[in-house]
N, C-alpha and C positions, 0 to 999 in steps of 0.2 A: 161269266161267273156269278153263280147265285150261292149266297150266304146259307146255310143249313146249321143247324143247333143241335148237336149231337152229345148224349151225355154218355161218358163211356165208365164201364168198372175201374175202378182204382188201380188196379194189377194192369190193366190194358193202357191206362193213361200213362200209369211208371213208363212200361217199356214203350211205348211212343215218345215220349220224353227223351228217355237215354238214347235210343234211336238217332232220335233227330239232332239231339248234342254230339252224337260220334260221328256222325256222318256232315255235320252242318247243312241238311236239308231240313226243311220246315215241316212240322207235323202237318199240316194241310196235304204237302204232296204225299207223304204215305198213307193218309187216309184216302186221298183219291185215287190213289193207287190202289190200293187195297178194296176199294168198293170196285173201281173198274174190273178187276181182275175176278172177283167174285159173281160180279153178274154176270161177265162174259161164261163163266163157269155155270153158271144158272140158266143163263139162256140157251147153251147148248145142251144143258139138263132135259128141258122143257121140248127143246125141238126131238131128241132124241125120243124122249116118251110121246110126243105126239108122231113120231114116226113107227114109233113100236104099236101105239094104238090103232092107227091105220093099216099096219100091216095085217095085225090079228082081225081087224073087220074086213080083209080083201080090198081096201080099197088103193092099196100100195103093192109093188112087189117088190124084189131082189133080183140083183143080176149077177152073173158069175163074172167073172175076169175074161172068160173066155168068151160071152156074149159080148161084153161092151168091146173086147178086141175086134171080135167079129163085124160090130156094127160100127165100130171105129174105120175098120180095112186097114186094123194094124196086124193082122194075121199073116204068119211068112208063109 
């Protein structure tokens, strides 16, 4: 693991302190969890934006459920 310095606004620091004391988990645990979850959200957003741009530019297309079922041989 790598050490990182982070300056938090006082209200966030207080909330983090309180949560850490209530749960017995470290502040580092919650900071890593929060950053990880937010990064996943931002990565998903970036991929969605790229997909939208590709669709608009004609470099990609969408498929209906029927199309996918037929292609996979799932049609009854």
